[in-house]
C-alpha positions, 0 to 999 in steps of 0.5 A: 799168726799175729791178732790184728790189733790196730787198722788204718782205714782211709777210703773214697769208696765208703761202700761198707766201711761202717759195717767192716769197722763195726766187726772189726771193734767187736773183734777188739781192733783199735781203728785210726782214720782220716777226714770223711772216712772217720766221719763215716765210721764215727756215724756208724757208732764206732770210736776212731782215733783221727791220724793227726792224733797218731802223727801229732800233726794236722792234716795239712795243705787241703788234705794233701798231707795226711798219712805221710809220717814215720808214725804211720810208715814206721808202724807199717814197715818194721819187721816184727821179728827183727829186734833192731826194729822192733828197739827203733819203734818202741824208742820213738813211741811208734806202735804197730799197724796190722791192716791197712784199708785203703782205695784211691782218689777216683783218678780215671772217673775224673778225668773221663767226666772232662775235668781240666788239668788242674782237677785231673792233677788233685785227684792223682792220690799220693798217700793212698798207694804209699800206704798200699805199698808200705803194707803190701811190701810187709805182707809178711805181717801186715794185712791190707784191703784195696777192694770192698769186695775184700772186706767179707773174706778178711773179716771171716778169716779174722773170726776163724783164727782168733783175730788173724789172717793167713799168709796165704791171704796177706800175699794174695791181697798184697800182689792185688794192690800192686796190681791196682797201683800199676794200673792206677799209675798207667792211667795217670801217664796215659793221661799226662801223655795226651796233655800239650802245654805251652813252653812257658 
């Protein structure tokens, strides 16, 4: 088991995120984050590095592009025991990301409120599912949390294992990610199926 050293946290539901960040800081974990999440973490007194500091690019297009960058996804997806992968990320100045904490824009809640199509489309999360799927795909090495209810489980395991999580936990959390993104995409598809647009 490898100790978690860097975490990326970017959440819509900010329940408990300040406490999570504090606990991670106490275990020596460096935290990178975006926008409103970074603000909440700073307000909790925890140092945080903005994603833009990692990527070298600002958040763009009204927040549509934040985390879609090789310095983020390379840090998630490389195989830690594959020498060529390690060589490539080191050559590109990419640092590993060991923990991802992300939950998604509230699409279903938005459409249930009667929002128009433009508003609904703006609440289709792109970066969030991409981060979650990348982390979940590499569950052999990366821990991923999509549900605040799992914060304490992961923290307790880290405390018990010198800052690391078990493969079984990483696998179970990854499976939960794919269940979540499947439901999310289904909700979007079902909503769009009910939209009629003029031909022009």
